[in-house]
N, CA, C and O atoms as CSV, one atom per row, in Angstrom:
chain,resi,resn,atom,element,x,y,z
A,1,UNK,N,N,134.837,116.336,129.602
A,1,UNK,CA,C,133.768,116.534,128.639
A,1,UNK,C,C,132.436,116.232,129.325
A,1,UNK,O,O,132.310,115.208,129.996
A,2,UNK,N,N,131.436,117.111,129.166
A,2,UNK,CA,C,130.130,116.868,129.774
A,2,UNK,C,C,129.487,115.612,129.197
A,2,UNK,O,O,129.684,115.260,128.034
A,3,UNK,N,N,128.723,114.962,130.041
A,3,UNK,CA,C,127.989,113.788,129.562
A,3,UNK,C,C,126.668,113.696,130.308
A,3,UNK,O,O,126.488,114.304,131.363
A,4,UNK,N,N,125.764,112.938,129.750
A,4,UNK,CA,C,124.460,112.708,130.362
A,4,UNK,C,C,124.077,111.267,130.108
A,4,UNK,O,O,124.514,110.649,129.137
A,5,UNK,N,N,123.261,110.749,130.989
A,5,UNK,CA,C,122.846,109.361,130.833
A,5,UNK,C,C,121.385,109.245,131.237
A,5,UNK,O,O,120.932,109.916,132.165
A,6,UNK,N,N,120.665,108.407,130.548
A,6,UNK,CA,C,119.261,108.170,130.848
A,6,UNK,C,C,118.944,106.737,130.467
A,6,UNK,O,O,119.456,106.234,129.467
A,7,UNK,N,N,118.120,106.083,131.238
A,7,UNK,CA,C,117.764,104.705,130.906
A,7,UNK,C,C,116.250,104.563,130.902
A,7,UNK,O,O,115.534,105.316,131.562
A,8,UNK,N,N,115.791,103.599,130.157
A,8,UNK,CA,C,114.371,103.298,130.048
A,8,UNK,C,C,114.211,101.804,130.268
A,8,UNK,O,O,114.932,101.001,129.675
A,9,UNK,N,N,113.272,101.435,131.115
A,9,UNK,CA,C,113.003,100.024,131.362
A,9,UNK,C,C,111.751,99.644,130.587
A,9,UNK,O,O,110.693,100.250,130.754
A,10,UNK,N,N,111.885,98.643,129.746
A,10,UNK,CA,C,110.748,98.129,128.986
A,10,UNK,C,C,110.432,96.759,129.566
A,10,UNK,O,O,111.248,95.840,129.496
A,11,UNK,N,N,109.271,96.634,130.126
A,11,UNK,CA,C,108.900,95.409,130.810
A,11,UNK,C,C,108.400,94.347,129.825
A,11,UNK,O,O,107.264,93.880,129.905
A,12,UNK,N,N,109.279,93.988,128.904
A,12,UNK,CA,C,108.982,92.976,127.881
A,12,UNK,C,C,110.262,92.191,127.622
A,12,UNK,O,O,111.358,92.718,127.811
A,13,UNK,N,N,110.139,90.952,127.196
A,13,UNK,CA,C,111.343,90.185,126.835
A,13,UNK,C,C,112.058,90.846,125.654
A,13,UNK,O,O,111.400,91.394,124.770
A,14,UNK,N,N,113.404,90.805,125.625
A,14,UNK,CA,C,114.157,91.440,124.537
A,14,UNK,C,C,113.702,91.001,123.146
A,14,UNK,O,O,113.653,91.821,122.229
A,15,UNK,N,N,113.374,89.745,122.977
A,15,UNK,CA,C,112.931,89.265,121.668
A,15,UNK,C,C,111.639,89.919,121.220
A,15,UNK,O,O,111.463,90.215,120.038
A,16,UNK,N,N,110.737,90.145,122.161
A,16,UNK,CA,C,109.465,90.795,121.837
A,16,UNK,C,C,109.693,92.250,121.421
A,16,UNK,O,O,109.064,92.736,120.481
A,17,UNK,N,N,110.597,92.944,122.127
A,17,UNK,CA,C,110.925,94.328,121.779
A,17,UNK,C,C,111.567,94.376,120.394
A,17,UNK,O,O,111.215,95.226,119.576
A,18,UNK,N,N,112.507,93.466,120.128
A,18,UNK,CA,C,113.162,93.413,118.818
A,18,UNK,C,C,112.143,93.149,117.720
A,18,UNK,O,O,112.148,93.823,116.690
A,19,UNK,N,N,111.270,92.170,117.936
A,19,UNK,CA,C,110.250,91.854,116.931
A,19,UNK,C,C,109.343,93.048,116.658
A,19,UNK,O,O,108.980,93.307,115.511
A,20,UNK,N,N,108.978,93.776,117.715
A,20,UNK,CA,C,108.112,94.941,117.547
A,20,UNK,C,C,108.788,95.995,116.685
A,20,UNK,O,O,108.190,96.499,115.734
A,21,UNK,N,N,110.050,96.335,117.017
A,21,UNK,CA,C,110.728,97.419,116.319
A,21,UNK,C,C,111.221,97.040,114.935
A,21,UNK,O,O,111.533,97.924,114.138
A,22,UNK,N,N,111.300,95.781,114.631
A,22,UNK,CA,C,111.748,95.386,113.291
A,22,UNK,C,C,110.580,95.018,112.377
A,22,UNK,O,O,110.793,94.662,111.218
A,23,UNK,N,N,109.363,95.098,112.880
A,23,UNK,CA,C,108.192,94.829,112.056
A,23,UNK,C,C,107.707,96.148,111.455
A,23,UNK,O,O,107.252,97.025,112.189
A,24,UNK,N,N,107.796,96.301,110.137
A,24,UNK,CA,C,107.423,97.578,109.524
A,24,UNK,C,C,105.976,97.982,109.771
A,24,UNK,O,O,105.653,99.169,109.714
A,25,UNK,N,N,105.113,97.036,110.040
A,25,UNK,CA,C,103.715,97.370,110.300
A,25,UNK,C,C,103.596,98.215,111.574
A,25,UNK,O,O,102.678,99.025,111.696
A,26,UNK,N,N,104.520,98.030,112.522
A,26,UNK,CA,C,104.487,98.794,113.783
A,26,UNK,C,C,105.141,100.165,113.679
A,26,UNK,O,O,105.004,100.981,114.590
A,27,UNK,N,N,105.842,100.430,112.595
A,27,UNK,CA,C,106.616,101.672,112.506
A,27,UNK,C,C,105.771,102.925,112.667
A,27,UNK,O,O,106.227,103.896,113.270
A,28,UNK,N,N,104.563,102.926,112.148
A,28,UNK,CA,C,103.739,104.135,112.250
A,28,UNK,C,C,103.311,104.409,113.688
A,28,UNK,O,O,102.844,105.508,113.990
A,29,UNK,N,N,103.462,103.428,114.585
A,29,UNK,CA,C,103.120,103.642,115.992
A,29,UNK,C,C,104.204,104.421,116.729
A,29,UNK,O,O,103.929,105.035,117.760
A,30,UNK,N,N,105.431,104.404,116.214
A,30,UNK,CA,C,106.504,105.141,116.885
A,30,UNK,C,C,107.209,106.122,115.966
A,30,UNK,O,O,107.990,106.946,116.442
A,31,UNK,N,N,106.964,106.061,114.689
A,31,UNK,CA,C,107.471,107.053,113.734
A,31,UNK,C,C,106.256,107.822,113.226
A,31,UNK,O,O,105.677,107.484,112.193
A,32,UNK,N,N,105.883,108.855,113.964
A,32,UNK,CA,C,104.608,109.528,113.729
A,32,UNK,C,C,104.533,110.268,112.405
A,32,UNK,O,O,103.445,110.671,111.994
A,33,UNK,N,N,105.650,110.458,111.732
A,33,UNK,CA,C,105.630,111.152,110.452
A,33,UNK,C,C,105.270,110.221,109.295
A,33,UNK,O,O,105.200,110.661,108.148
A,34,UNK,N,N,105.042,108.932,109.585
A,34,UNK,CA,C,104.663,107.996,108.525
A,34,UNK,C,C,103.164,108.030,108.313
A,34,UNK,O,O,102.386,108.044,109.267
A,35,UNK,N,N,102.777,108.044,107.070
A,35,UNK,CA,C,101.361,108.040,106.720
A,35,UNK,C,C,100.888,106.604,106.509
A,35,UNK,O,O,99.795,106.232,106.935
A,36,UNK,N,N,101.722,105.805,105.848
A,36,UNK,CA,C,101.383,104.388,105.642
A,36,UNK,C,C,102.654,103.571,105.492
A,36,UNK,O,O,103.686,104.064,105.038
A,37,UNK,N,N,102.550,102.298,105.889
A,37,UNK,CA,C,103.661,101.351,105.789
A,37,UNK,C,C,103.079,100.012,105.402
A,37,UNK,O,O,102.058,99.596,105.950
A,38,UNK,N,N,103.712,99.333,104.470
A,38,UNK,CA,C,103.278,97.982,104.111
A,38,UNK,C,C,104.488,97.172,103.643
A,38,UNK,O,O,105.438,97.713,103.078
A,39,UNK,N,N,104.430,95.881,103.890
A,39,UNK,CA,C,105.497,94.974,103.465
A,39,UNK,C,C,104.947,94.039,102.400
A,39,UNK,O,O,103.765,93.695,102.404
A,40,UNK,N,N,105.823,93.636,101.488
A,40,UNK,CA,C,105.398,92.718,100.428
A,40,UNK,C,C,105.747,91.288,100.833
A,40,UNK,O,O,106.703,90.701,100.326
A,41,UNK,N,N,104.965,90.746,101.743
A,41,UNK,CA,C,105.207,89.383,102.201
A,41,UNK,C,C,106.019,89.347,103.479
A,41,UNK,O,O,106.272,90.377,104.102
A,42,UNK,N,N,106.432,88.122,103.867
A,42,UNK,CA,C,107.196,87.985,105.111
A,42,UNK,C,C,108.544,88.687,105.015
A,42,UNK,O,O,109.135,88.777,103.940
A,43,UNK,N,N,109.021,89.184,106.155
A,43,UNK,CA,C,110.292,89.890,106.165
A,43,UNK,C,C,111.458,88.924,106.034
A,43,UNK,O,O,111.452,87.831,106.601
A,44,UNK,N,N,112.435,89.344,105.292
A,44,UNK,CA,C,113.651,88.567,105.096
A,44,UNK,C,C,114.571,89.334,104.166
A,44,UNK,O,O,114.265,90.451,103.748
A,45,UNK,N,N,115.690,88.726,103.850
A,45,UNK,CA,C,116.631,89.358,102.932
A,45,UNK,C,C,115.920,89.603,101.609
A,45,UNK,O,O,115.315,88.692,101.044
A,46,UNK,N,N,115.992,90.831,101.118
A,46,UNK,CA,C,115.374,91.187,99.855
A,46,UNK,C,C,113.929,91.634,99.960
A,46,UNK,O,O,113.316,91.984,98.951
A,47,UNK,N,N,113.367,91.628,101.176
A,47,UNK,CA,C,111.989,92.097,101.346
A,47,UNK,C,C,111.886,93.566,100.985
A,47,UNK,O,O,112.840,94.328,101.138
A,48,UNK,N,N,110.725,93.946,100.507
A,48,UNK,CA,C,110.476,95.344,100.183
A,48,UNK,C,C,109.431,95.888,101.140
A,48,UNK,O,O,108.414,95.255,101.424
A,49,UNK,N,N,109.726,97.108,101.634
A,49,UNK,CA,C,108.805,97.792,102.535
A,49,UNK,C,C,108.459,99.127,101.891
A,49,UNK,O,O,109.343,99.903,101.529
A,50,UNK,N,N,107.168,99.383,101.753
A,50,UNK,CA,C,106.682,100.625,101.156
A,50,UNK,C,C,106.296,101.577,102.281
A,50,UNK,O,O,105.545,101.202,103.182
A,51,UNK,N,N,106.811,102.825,102.234
A,51,UNK,CA,C,106.490,103.826,103.241
A,51,UNK,C,C,106.096,105.131,102.554
A,51,UNK,O,O,106.702,105.539,101.564
A,52,UNK,N,N,105.069,105.772,103.104
A,52,UNK,CA,C,104.668,107.102,102.658
A,52,UNK,C,C,104.733,108.001,103.880
A,52,UNK,O,O,104.111,107.709,104.901
A,53,UNK,N,N,105.483,109.097,103.783
A,53,UNK,CA,C,105.617,110.011,104.913
A,53,UNK,C,C,104.634,111.165,104.786
A,53,UNK,O,O,104.231,111.547,103.688
A,54,UNK,N,N,104.260,111.709,105.939
A,54,UNK,CA,C,103.353,112.853,105.966
A,54,UNK,C,C,104.083,114.094,105.487
A,54,UNK,O,O,105.302,114.187,105.626
A,55,UNK,N,N,103.377,115.016,104.942
A,55,UNK,CA,C,103.942,116.289,104.537
A,55,UNK,C,C,102.993,117.376,104.954
A,55,UNK,O,O,101.865,117.050,105.324
A,56,UNK,N,N,103.338,118.593,104.929
A,56,UNK,CA,C,104.667,119.089,104.625
A,56,UNK,C,C,105.607,118.855,105.792
A,56,UNK,O,O,105.183,118.471,106.882
A,57,UNK,N,N,106.879,119.089,105.551
A,57,UNK,CA,C,107.871,118.919,106.599
A,57,UNK,C,C,107.746,119.995,107.650
A,57,UNK,O,O,106.970,120.941,107.520
A,58,UNK,N,N,108.521,119.829,108.682
A,58,UNK,CA,C,108.529,120.802,109.752
A,58,UNK,C,C,109.467,120.339,110.850
A,58,UNK,O,O,110.209,119.369,110.688
A,59,UNK,N,N,109.424,121.042,111.963
A,59,UNK,CA,C,110.283,120.704,113.089
A,59,UNK,C,C,109.472,120.728,114.372
A,59,UNK,O,O,108.457,121.416,114.475
A,60,UNK,N,N,109.939,119.966,115.342
A,60,UNK,CA,C,109.337,119.981,116.661
A,60,UNK,C,C,110.194,120.865,117.558
A,60,UNK,O,O,111.419,120.745,117.586
A,61,UNK,N,N,109.533,121.749,118.287
A,61,UNK,CA,C,110.218,122.645,119.203
A,61,UNK,C,C,109.728,122.410,120.618
A,61,UNK,O,O,108.554,122.115,120.844
A,62,UNK,N,N,110.647,122.547,121.572
A,62,UNK,CA,C,110.283,122.570,122.982
A,62,UNK,C,C,110.084,124.028,123.370
A,62,UNK,O,O,110.867,124.897,122.985
A,63,UNK,N,N,109.037,124.284,124.131
A,63,UNK,CA,C,108.623,125.645,124.403
A,63,UNK,C,C,108.159,125.756,125.846
A,63,UNK,O,O,107.373,124.933,126.317
A,64,UNK,N,N,108.647,126.777,126.548
A,64,UNK,CA,C,108.139,127.142,127.880
A,64,UNK,C,C,107.686,128.587,127.797
A,64,UNK,O,O,108.331,129.417,127.157
A,65,UNK,N,N,106.574,128.878,128.449
A,65,UNK,CA,C,106.048,130.241,128.385
A,65,UNK,C,C,105.731,130.769,129.780
A,65,UNK,O,O,105.549,130.007,130.730
A,66,UNK,N,N,105.672,132.094,129.875
A,66,UNK,CA,C,105.186,132.768,131.077
A,66,UNK,C,C,103.868,133.402,130.691
A,66,UNK,O,O,103.798,134.195,129.752
A,67,UNK,N,N,102.823,133.048,131.420
A,67,UNK,CA,C,101.482,133.519,131.102
A,67,UNK,C,C,100.513,132.356,131.240
A,67,UNK,O,O,100.834,131.341,131.859
A,68,UNK,N,N,99.360,132.503,130.677
A,68,UNK,CA,C,98.338,131.463,130.778
A,68,UNK,C,C,98.624,130.393,129.710
A,68,UNK,O,O,98.207,130.505,128.557
A,69,UNK,N,N,99.340,129.373,130.135
A,69,UNK,CA,C,99.807,128.342,129.202
A,69,UNK,C,C,98.656,127.578,128.555
A,69,UNK,O,O,98.715,127.267,127.366
A,70,UNK,N,N,97.607,127.271,129.325
A,70,UNK,CA,C,96.490,126.500,128.769
A,70,UNK,C,C,95.803,127.238,127.626
A,70,UNK,O,O,95.437,126.629,126.620
A,71,UNK,N,N,95.626,128.551,127.780
A,71,UNK,CA,C,94.994,129.341,126.717
A,71,UNK,C,C,95.899,129.420,125.490
A,71,UNK,O,O,95.426,129.371,124.354
A,72,UNK,N,N,97.200,129.542,125.730
A,72,UNK,CA,C,98.148,129.591,124.613
A,72,UNK,C,C,98.189,128.249,123.895
A,72,UNK,O,O,98.257,128.200,122.667
A,73,UNK,N,N,98.149,127.163,124.657
A,73,UNK,CA,C,98.110,125.818,124.068
A,73,UNK,C,C,96.873,125.669,123.185
A,73,UNK,O,O,96.955,125.139,122.077
A,74,UNK,N,N,95.735,126.136,123.677
A,74,UNK,CA,C,94.496,126.084,122.890
A,74,UNK,C,C,94.614,126.942,121.633
A,74,UNK,O,O,94.122,126.560,120.572
A,75,UNK,N,N,95.269,128.105,121.750
A,75,UNK,CA,C,95.440,128.984,120.587
A,75,UNK,C,C,96.329,128.315,119.538
A,75,UNK,O,O,96.046,128.397,118.342
A,76,UNK,N,N,97.397,127.657,119.976
A,76,UNK,CA,C,98.274,126.963,119.019
A,76,UNK,C,C,97.528,125.843,118.317
A,76,UNK,O,O,97.646,125.668,117.104
A,77,UNK,N,N,96.755,125.081,119.092
A,77,UNK,CA,C,95.963,124.006,118.478
A,77,UNK,C,C,94.921,124.574,117.519
A,77,UNK,O,O,94.663,124.015,116.453
A,78,UNK,N,N,94.325,125.702,117.923
A,78,UNK,CA,C,93.354,126.370,117.058
A,78,UNK,C,C,93.978,126.861,115.757
A,78,UNK,O,O,93.298,126.983,114.738
A,79,UNK,N,N,95.283,127.142,115.801
A,79,UNK,CA,C,96.006,127.576,114.600
A,79,UNK,C,C,96.488,126.385,113.766
A,79,UNK,O,O,97.182,126.556,112.764
A,80,UNK,N,N,96.106,125.168,114.198
A,80,UNK,CA,C,96.456,123.984,113.424
A,80,UNK,C,C,97.795,123.364,113.772
A,80,UNK,O,O,98.280,122.498,113.045
A,81,UNK,N,N,98.406,123.792,114.875
A,81,UNK,CA,C,99.686,123.213,115.283
A,81,UNK,C,C,99.438,122.001,116.171
A,81,UNK,O,O,98.516,121.997,116.987
A,82,UNK,N,N,100.258,120.984,116.008
A,82,UNK,CA,C,100.172,119.802,116.859
A,82,UNK,C,C,100.993,120.078,118.111
A,82,UNK,O,O,102.194,120.331,118.020
A,83,UNK,N,N,100.353,120.033,119.290
A,83,UNK,CA,C,101.007,120.403,120.551
A,83,UNK,C,C,100.789,119.322,121.600
A,83,UNK,O,O,99.729,118.701,121.668
A,84,UNK,N,N,101.813,119.112,122.414
A,84,UNK,CA,C,101.730,118.173,123.534
A,84,UNK,C,C,102.446,118.786,124.721
A,84,UNK,O,O,103.454,119.472,124.549
A,85,UNK,N,N,101.942,118.551,125.923
A,85,UNK,CA,C,102.603,119.046,127.128
A,85,UNK,C,C,103.330,117.897,127.809
A,85,UNK,O,O,103.020,116.728,127.581
A,86,UNK,N,N,104.308,118.246,128.655
A,86,UNK,CA,C,105.047,117.256,129.429
A,86,UNK,C,C,104.852,117.553,130.907
A,86,UNK,O,O,104.218,118.543,131.272
A,87,UNK,N,N,105.394,116.700,131.747
A,87,UNK,CA,C,105.291,116.898,133.190
A,87,UNK,C,C,106.070,118.120,133.663
A,87,UNK,O,O,105.788,118.645,134.740
A,88,UNK,N,N,107.024,118.574,132.896
A,88,UNK,CA,C,107.893,119.680,133.289
A,88,UNK,C,C,107.436,121.025,132.747
A,88,UNK,O,O,108.258,121.929,132.604
A,89,UNK,N,N,106.152,121.189,132.441
A,89,UNK,CA,C,105.618,122.430,131.873
A,89,UNK,C,C,106.279,122.808,130.555
A,89,UNK,O,O,106.345,123.984,130.197
A,90,UNK,N,N,106.758,121.819,129.850
A,90,UNK,CA,C,107.346,122.038,128.532
A,90,UNK,C,C,106.306,121.622,127.502
A,90,UNK,O,O,105.673,120.575,127.634
A,91,UNK,N,N,106.137,122.438,126.491
A,91,UNK,CA,C,105.248,122.096,125.380
A,91,UNK,C,C,106.115,121.636,124.219
A,91,UNK,O,O,107.163,122.224,123.953
A,92,UNK,N,N,105.689,120.602,123.538
A,92,UNK,CA,C,106.336,120.188,122.301
A,92,UNK,C,C,105.377,120.544,121.187
A,92,UNK,O,O,104.221,120.121,121.185
A,93,UNK,N,N,105.871,121.330,120.232
A,93,UNK,CA,C,105.015,121.881,119.188
A,93,UNK,C,C,105.617,121.560,117.828
A,93,UNK,O,O,106.786,121.855,117.578
A,94,UNK,N,N,104.815,120.951,116.941
A,94,UNK,CA,C,105.244,120.714,115.562
A,94,UNK,C,C,104.917,121.965,114.761
A,94,UNK,O,O,103.763,122.386,114.678
A,95,UNK,N,N,105.962,122.553,114.169
A,95,UNK,CA,C,105.795,123.780,113.379
A,95,UNK,C,C,106.126,123.455,111.924
A,95,UNK,O,O,107.266,123.106,111.618
A,96,UNK,N,N,105.149,123.563,111.023
A,96,UNK,CA,C,105.417,123.297,109.609
A,96,UNK,C,C,106.482,124.230,109.052
A,96,UNK,O,O,106.643,125.355,109.525
A,97,UNK,N,N,107.201,123.761,108.053
A,97,UNK,CA,C,108.283,124.541,107.447
A,97,UNK,C,C,107.836,125.925,106.990
A,97,UNK,O,O,108.587,126.892,107.121
A,98,UNK,N,N,106.616,126.030,106.453
A,98,UNK,CA,C,106.195,127.323,105.907
A,98,UNK,C,C,105.936,128.361,107.009
A,98,UNK,O,O,105.816,129.550,106.713
A,99,UNK,N,N,105.850,127.933,108.256
A,99,UNK,CA,C,105.631,128.895,109.340
A,99,UNK,C,C,106.926,129.195,110.092
A,99,UNK,O,O,107.252,130.364,110.296
A,100,UNK,N,N,107.650,128.202,110.495
A,100,UNK,CA,C,108.911,128.421,111.196
A,100,UNK,C,C,108.716,128.844,112.639
A,100,UNK,O,O,107.597,129.150,113.051
A,101,UNK,N,N,109.799,128.864,113.414
A,101,UNK,CA,C,109.702,129.182,114.847
A,101,UNK,C,C,109.255,130.618,115.125
A,101,UNK,O,O,108.672,130.888,116.175
A,102,UNK,N,N,109.517,131.528,114.214
A,102,UNK,CA,C,109.092,132.928,114.416
A,102,UNK,C,C,107.575,133.004,114.597
A,102,UNK,O,O,107.074,133.877,115.306
A,103,UNK,N,N,106.852,132.093,113.959
A,103,UNK,CA,C,105.395,132.063,114.082
A,103,UNK,C,C,104.970,131.877,115.542
A,103,UNK,O,O,103.971,132.449,115.979
A,104,UNK,N,N,105.738,131.070,116.298
A,104,UNK,CA,C,105.417,130.847,117.712
A,104,UNK,C,C,105.514,132.148,118.508
A,104,UNK,O,O,104.679,132.415,119.372
A,105,UNK,N,N,106.542,132.962,118.213
A,105,UNK,CA,C,106.688,134.242,118.904
A,105,UNK,C,C,105.543,135.189,118.543
A,105,UNK,O,O,105.038,135.908,119.405
A,106,UNK,N,N,105.139,135.192,117.289
A,106,UNK,CA,C,104.030,136.046,116.852
A,106,UNK,C,C,102.745,135.634,117.558
A,106,UNK,O,O,102.003,136.481,118.056
A,107,UNK,N,N,102.486,134.325,117.598
A,107,UNK,CA,C,101.287,133.811,118.242
A,107,UNK,C,C,101.311,134.114,119.743
A,107,UNK,O,O,100.287,134.463,120.329
A,108,UNK,N,N,102.485,133.976,120.353
A,108,UNK,CA,C,102.625,134.273,121.783
A,108,UNK,C,C,102.321,135.748,122.059
A,108,UNK,O,O,101.606,136.064,123.010
A,109,UNK,N,N,102.852,136.636,121.247
A,109,UNK,CA,C,102.613,138.070,121.433
A,109,UNK,C,C,101.124,138.398,121.294
A,109,UNK,O,O,100.591,139.221,122.038
A,110,UNK,N,N,100.467,137.753,120.345
A,110,UNK,CA,C,99.038,137.996,120.143
A,110,UNK,C,C,98.219,137.574,121.364
A,110,UNK,O,O,97.158,138.136,121.632
A,111,UNK,N,N,98.723,136.574,122.103
A,111,UNK,CA,C,97.991,136.047,123.262
A,111,UNK,C,C,98.614,136.477,124.582
A,111,UNK,O,O,98.330,135.897,125.630
A,112,UNK,N,N,99.477,137.512,124.523
A,112,UNK,CA,C,100.096,138.112,125.704
A,112,UNK,C,C,100.817,137.075,126.569
A,112,UNK,O,O,100.673,137.053,127.792
A,113,UNK,N,N,101.587,136.226,125.910
A,113,UNK,CA,C,102.387,135.204,126.572
A,113,UNK,C,C,103.840,135.443,126.203
A,113,UNK,O,O,104.143,135.756,125.052
A,114,UNK,N,N,104.740,135.298,127.165
A,114,UNK,CA,C,106.164,135.444,126.893
A,114,UNK,C,C,106.796,134.077,126.679
A,114,UNK,O,O,106.599,133.163,127.480
A,115,UNK,N,N,107.553,133.939,125.600
A,115,UNK,CA,C,108.298,132.703,125.354
A,115,UNK,C,C,109.576,132.781,126.176
A,115,UNK,O,O,110.391,133.682,125.979
A,116,UNK,N,N,109.749,131.840,127.095
A,116,UNK,CA,C,110.912,131.827,127.969
A,116,UNK,C,C,111.944,130.792,127.554
A,116,UNK,O,O,113.103,130.867,127.961
A,117,UNK,N,N,111.530,129.835,126.755
A,117,UNK,CA,C,112.432,128.755,126.333
A,117,UNK,C,C,111.942,128.253,124.984
A,117,UNK,O,O,110.768,127.915,124.830
A,118,UNK,N,N,112.826,128.203,124.022
A,118,UNK,CA,C,112.483,127.664,122.698
A,118,UNK,C,C,113.727,127.008,122.129
A,118,UNK,O,O,114.768,127.648,121.984
A,119,UNK,N,N,113.614,125.742,121.813
A,119,UNK,CA,C,114.722,125.035,121.163
A,119,UNK,C,C,114.162,123.883,120.362
A,119,UNK,O,O,113.079,123.369,120.643
A,120,UNK,N,N,114.919,123.492,119.365
A,120,UNK,CA,C,114.529,122.339,118.558
A,120,UNK,C,C,114.528,121.105,119.457
A,120,UNK,O,O,115.459,120.899,120.236
A,121,UNK,N,N,113.496,120.299,119.348
A,121,UNK,CA,C,113.348,119.118,120.187
A,121,UNK,C,C,113.915,117.892,119.474
A,121,UNK,O,O,113.780,117.732,118.261
A,122,UNK,N,N,114.541,117.050,120.254
A,122,UNK,CA,C,115.048,115.778,119.749
A,122,UNK,C,C,114.352,114.692,120.549
A,122,UNK,O,O,114.462,114.684,121.775
A,123,UNK,N,N,113.629,113.763,119.897
A,123,UNK,CA,C,112.934,112.728,120.658
A,123,UNK,C,C,113.934,111.871,121.431
A,123,UNK,O,O,114.974,111.473,120.905
A,124,UNK,N,N,113.598,111.598,122.680
A,124,UNK,CA,C,114.437,110.723,123.486
A,124,UNK,C,C,114.051,109.276,123.212
A,124,UNK,O,O,112.994,109.001,122.645
A,125,UNK,N,N,114.904,108.371,123.612
A,125,UNK,CA,C,114.598,106.950,123.471
A,125,UNK,C,C,113.338,106.615,124.262
A,125,UNK,O,O,112.536,105.779,123.845
A,126,UNK,N,N,113.172,107.272,125.403
A,126,UNK,CA,C,111.974,107.069,126.208
A,126,UNK,C,C,110.725,107.487,125.438
A,126,UNK,O,O,109.702,106.805,125.501
A,127,UNK,N,N,110.800,108.610,124.709
A,127,UNK,CA,C,109.671,109.067,123.894
A,127,UNK,C,C,109.297,108.028,122.850
A,127,UNK,O,O,108.119,107.742,122.636
A,128,UNK,N,N,110.309,107.469,122.204
A,128,UNK,CA,C,110.076,106.473,121.146
A,128,UNK,C,C,109.402,105.246,121.718
A,128,UNK,O,O,108.432,104.753,121.144
A,129,UNK,N,N,109.897,104.740,122.841
A,129,UNK,CA,C,109.315,103.545,123.434
A,129,UNK,C,C,107.919,103.804,123.969
A,129,UNK,O,O,107.035,102.960,123.819
A,130,UNK,N,N,107.700,104.969,124.596
A,130,UNK,CA,C,106.372,105.299,125.107
A,130,UNK,C,C,105.366,105.350,123.966
A,130,UNK,O,O,104.250,104.847,124.093
A,131,UNK,N,N,105.756,105.948,122.868
A,131,UNK,CA,C,104.882,106.033,121.697
A,131,UNK,C,C,104.588,104.638,121.153
A,131,UNK,O,O,103.466,104.343,120.741
A,132,UNK,N,N,105.617,103.780,121.157
A,132,UNK,CA,C,105.467,102.429,120.612
A,132,UNK,C,C,104.496,101.580,121.406
A,132,UNK,O,O,103.779,100.757,120.837
A,133,UNK,N,N,104.466,101.771,122.718
A,133,UNK,CA,C,103.573,100.974,123.539
A,133,UNK,C,C,102.231,101.660,123.771
A,133,UNK,O,O,101.394,101.169,124.528
A,134,UNK,N,N,102.036,102.804,123.109
A,134,UNK,CA,C,100.734,103.448,123.123
A,134,UNK,C,C,100.492,104.423,124.249
A,134,UNK,O,O,99.349,104.805,124.498
A,135,UNK,N,N,101.559,104.842,124.948
A,135,UNK,CA,C,101.371,105.861,125.984
A,135,UNK,C,C,101.266,107.228,125.341
A,135,UNK,O,O,101.905,107.478,124.319
A,136,UNK,N,N,100.461,108.135,125.928
A,136,UNK,CA,C,100.317,109.471,125.335
A,136,UNK,C,C,101.577,110.290,125.439
A,136,UNK,O,O,101.610,111.434,124.986
């Protein structure tokens, strides 16, 4: 059976990492779909945490293109899509539910760019930790 492995080194004591990830006030730093988070007093058994998520829903896609990627990235941002690039020439694009992935192909055709790779993106543990410590 195929398998893959990846590790992330966090240069912090385990207790500090645990405290960070279990404090609801920090959740919006690594769960980007949260609009607001608040706790009703100190955390413990029976504590209540209030969360409001951003809307509308959507999906993140990984995208590689052939053509002028920078201009296409600007066009996607101009169309109101949230886009980020990676070191591997992969773009991560948040596509709202009302548009769907077909919208990316339409936008690419309008800007004379070929979509060479498109798949639903799943955040890696490294992505979560990088976001939590404030890396872009």
